C-alpha positions in Angstrom: -2.5 5.9 -7.1 -2.8 4.6 -10.7 -6.5 4.7 -11.7 -7.3 0.9 -12.4 -10.9 1.2 -13.6 -10.0 1.1 -17.3 -9.0 -2.6 -16.8 -12.7 -3.7 -16.2 -14.8 -0.8 -17.8 -15.7 -3.0 -20.7 -15.3 -6.6 -21.7 -12.4 -7.6 -23.6 -8.5 -6.7 -23.4 -7.1 -3.4 -21.8 -3.6 -2.2 -20.9 -2.8 0.3 -18.1 0.7 1.7 -17.2 0.9 0.8 -13.5 3.1 2.6 -10.7 3.9 0.6 -7.7 4.1 2.7 -4.6 7.6 1.1 -3.7 9.1 1.5 -7.4 7.6 4.9 -8.6 10.3 5.3 -11.3 9.8 1.7 -12.7 6.4 1.5 -14.2 4.8 -1.8 -14.9 2.2 -2.7 -17.5 -1.1 -4.4 -16.6 -2.9 -6.3 -19.3 -6.5 -7.4 -18.4 -8.9 -9.8 -19.8 -12.2 -8.9 -18.5 -15.1 -11.2 -19.1 -18.6 -10.1 -20.4 -20.3 -10.8 -17.3 -17.8 -8.9 -14.8 -18.9 -7.3 -11.5 -17.1 -7.0 -8.2 -17.7 -10.5 -7.2 -15.8 -11.9 -10.1 -12.7 -13.8 -9.0 -9.4 -12.1 -9.8 -6.1 -14.0 -11.3 -2.8 -12.5 -11.4 -0.6 -13.8 -14.2 3.1 -13.8 -14.7 4.8 -14.2 -18.0 8.0 -16.1 -18.8 11.5 -14.5 -19.5 10.4 -12.9 -22.9 8.3 -10.4 -20.6 5.4 -10.6 -23.1 2.6 -9.8 -20.7 0.1 -9.0 -23.5 0.7 -12.4 -25.1 -0.3 -14.0 -21.7 -3.4 -11.9 -21.4 -4.3 -12.9 -24.5 -4.0 -16.6 -23.6 -6.5 -15.9 -20.9 -8.7 -13.7 -23.0 -9.9 -16.6 -24.6 -10.8 -18.2 -21.4 -12.4 -15.8 -19.0 -15.8 -15.7 -20.5 -16.2 -19.5 -19.8 -14.2 -19.3 -16.4 -15.9 -16.4 -15.2 -12.8 -14.7 -13.9 -11.0 -11.5 -14.4 -7.3 -12.2 -15.4 -4.5 -9.5 -15.1 -1.1 -10.1 -16.6 1.7 -7.9 -15.0 4.4 -7.1 -17.3 7.8 -6.3 -15.8 9.4 -4.5 -18.7 13.1 -5.1 -19.4 13.3 -1.2 -19.4 12.2 -1.0 -15.8 13.1 -4.3 -14.5 16.2 -5.1 -16.5 17.6 -8.6 -15.4 16.5 -11.7 -13.7 17.5 -10.5 -10.1 14.7 -8.1 -10.6 12.0 -10.6 -11.7 13.0 -14.4 -11.3 14.8 -13.8 -7.8 12.3 -10.8 -6.8 15.1 -8.2 -6.2 15.8 -10.0 -2.8 19.5 -9.7 -3.4 21.8 -7.5 -5.4 24.6 -8.6 -7.9 27.0 -9.1 -5.1 24.6 -11.2 -3.2 24.0 -8.9 -0.6 20.4 -8.9 0.8 18.0 -5.9 0.0 15.5 -4.7 2.5 12.3 -6.9 2.2 10.2 -3.7 1.3 12.4 -3.6 -1.9 11.5 -7.1 -3.0 9.4 -7.1 -6.1 7.5 -10.1 -4.6 5.4 -7.7 -2.8 4.0 -6.2 -6.0 1.1 -8.6 -6.4 0.1 -8.0 -2.7 -0.1 -4.4 -3.1 -1.7 -4.5 -6.5 -4.6 -6.6 -5.3 -5.0 -4.2 -2.5 -5.3 -1.2 -5.0 -7.9 -3.3 -6.9 -9.9 -3.8 -3.6 -9.6 -0.2 -2.7 -10.7 1.1 -5.9 -13.8 -1.0 -5.7 -13.1 -3.3 -8.6 -13.5 -6.3 -6.6 -14.8 -7.5 -3.1 -13.0 -10.4 -3.2 -10.8 -11.4 -0.2 -8.5 -13.4 -2.1 -6.9 -13.8 -5.6 -5.4 -16.6 -7.7 -1.7 -16.7 -9.0 -0.5 -18.2 -12.4 3.1 -17.9 -13.4 4.9 -19.8 -16.5 8.6 -20.3 -16.8 10.4 -17.2 -15.4 6.8 -16.5 -13.9 6.6 -19.8 -12.4 10.0 -19.1 -10.5 8.6 -15.7 -9.4 5.3 -17.4 -7.9 6.9 -20.2 -6.0 9.6 -18.0 -4.6 7.3 -15.3 -3.8 4.9 -17.8 -1.7 8.2 -19.2 0.0 8.7 -15.8 1.6 5.3 -15.5 3.1 3.3 -13.3 0.2 0.3 -15.9 0.4 -2.1 -14.6 2.9 -4.4 -13.3 0.2 -3.6 -16.0 -2.3 -6.4 -18.4 -2.7 -4.7 -20.9 -5.3 -1.3 -20.7 -6.9 0.2 -22.5 -10.0 3.9 -22.6 -11.0 4.3 -24.0 -14.5 7.5 -25.1 -16.2 9.9 -23.1 -13.9 13.5 -23.5 -14.9 15.0 -23.7 -11.4 13.4 -23.7 -7.9 14.2 -22.5 -4.5 14.3 -26.1 -3.0 12.6 -26.5 0.3 15.8 -27.0 2.0 17.6 -24.7 4.9 21.0 -26.3 4.2 21.0 -25.1 0.3 21.5 -21.3 0.0 19.4 -19.0 -1.7 18.1 -18.8 -4.5 18.4 -22.5 -5.4 17.3 -23.3 -1.8 15.9 -21.5 1.3 19.2 -21.6 3.4 20.9 -18.3 4.3 17.4 -16.5 3.7 16.2 -15.7 7.1 13.8 -18.7 7.4 13.6 -21.2 10.2 12.0 -24.7 10.4 8.6 -23.2 11.5 8.5 -20.7 8.5 9.6 -24.0 6.2 6.6 -25.9 7.5 4.3 -23.0 6.7 5.4 -23.0 3.3 5.0 -26.8 2.9 1.4 -26.6 4.1 0.4 -24.0 1.4 -1.3 -25.9 -1.3 1.0 -24.9 -4.2 0.2 -26.7 -7.6 3.2 -27.3 -9.8 2.4 -28.0 -13.4 4.9 -29.5 -15.8 4.7 -30.4 -19.4 5.7 -33.8 -20.2 7.4 -32.7 -23.3 9.3 -29.7 -21.5 12.7 -31.7 -21.7 14.6 -29.8 -24.2 17.8 -28.4 -22.8 19.3 -26.7 -25.7 17.4 -23.4 -25.5 19.2 -20.2 -24.5 17.1 -19.5 -21.4 17.4 -23.2 -20.1 19.4 -22.8 -16.8 22.5 -25.0 -17.3 24.7 -24.1 -14.4 25.9 -26.6 -11.9 23.3 -25.6 -9.2 20.6 -25.7 -11.7 21.5 -29.2 -13.0 21.6 -30.7 -9.6 18.0 -30.1 -9.4 17.4 -32.3 -12.3 18.3 -32.7 -16.1 15.3 -31.1 -17.5 12.6 -28.7 -16.5 10.2 -31.6 -16.2 12.4 -33.6 -13.9 13.2 -30.4 -11.7 9.3 -30.0 -11.2 9.0 -33.5 -9.7 12.0 -33.2 -7.6 10.9 -30.0 -6.3 7.8 -31.5 -5.1 9.3 -34.9 -3.9 11.7 -32.7 -1.9 8.8 -30.7 -0.3 7.0 -34.0 0.7 10.4 -35.2 2.2 11.0 -32.0 4.1 7.6 -32.1 5.6 8.2 -35.7 6.8 11.5 -34.6 8.4 9.6 -31.9 10.4 6.7 -34.3 11.3 4.6 -31.8 9.1 2.2 -32.3 6.1 3.2 -31.2 2.6 0.0 -29.8 0.6 2.2 -29.4 -2.6 1.1 -31.3 -5.8 2.7 -31.9 -9.0 0.5 -32.2 -12.2 1.8 -33.4 -15.5 0.3 -31.8 -18.7 0.6 -34.5 -21.4 2.5 -33.9 -24.7 3.0 -30.1 -23.9 6.5 -28.6 -23.8 7.6 -25.2 -22.7 4.6 -23.6 -24.0 2.8 -20.8 -22.1 -0.4 -20.8 -24.0 -1.0 -24.5 -23.6 -0.1 -24.5 -20.0 -2.4 -21.7 -19.3 -5.1 -23.8 -20.9 -4.4 -26.8 -18.6 -4.3 -24.7 -15.5 -7.5 -22.6 -16.4 -10.2 -25.4 -14.9 -8.1 -25.8 -11.9 -7.7 -22.4 -11.0 -11.4 -21.4 -11.7 -12.7 -24.2 -9.7 -10.5 -23.2 -6.7 -11.4 -19.5 -7.1 -15.1 -20.1 -7.4 -15.0 -22.7 -4.6 
């Protein structure tokens, strides 16, 4: 087991190479932002970077905030060497290149859960739950992870500026929906009842970038990332109504911000801190 104590042995930023027990040959990097007044009761936030795999940058965004927020932020970096493409990250290794499903124990969506368990086992925290923040590709990872039940230990989750979504529709095939993914209406209702926060920059409307998803299934979700965020939450509420249930999802506009991980972190910070301390 990776010794995680150095993540919190002093205030400031630290980096540890971490071995997940399910992927022993594929190390991850953990970049921590430890506040000055850290103790085992300090809330924990797990942060997911975008497609650039720049976990250190995302740690640094939160490093400027953690003292005021009173939280420990840990950015997980899925390096391109160990997790080389979008199937491993955006889509959680849920299926291979041929679309064949992998065993659930091989899904990378379970990494956060196991990391938090290790943090607890090593005495770094006594908290029962943690927070989640993901931007861009990380926003894709976060909302898809929650869709498959990895949320028992999650106190608050923010998916920001995701490029595409697993729409809450059992008639749309995975990964652009939740169809053909082993979920039934009861499981869908449980997903909808989790209080997911979808954040979107009002200026995240550029469609010319290299990583903007432009395929036909992506474009059916909306013309821009901003539009897709609203359509995703709107679809959640419609799905809940059809099931006779309640949808706890909310969408939050971040004015005058585009596809910017730092600014979206800044916008998410007070929301996450309030939920974690509450």
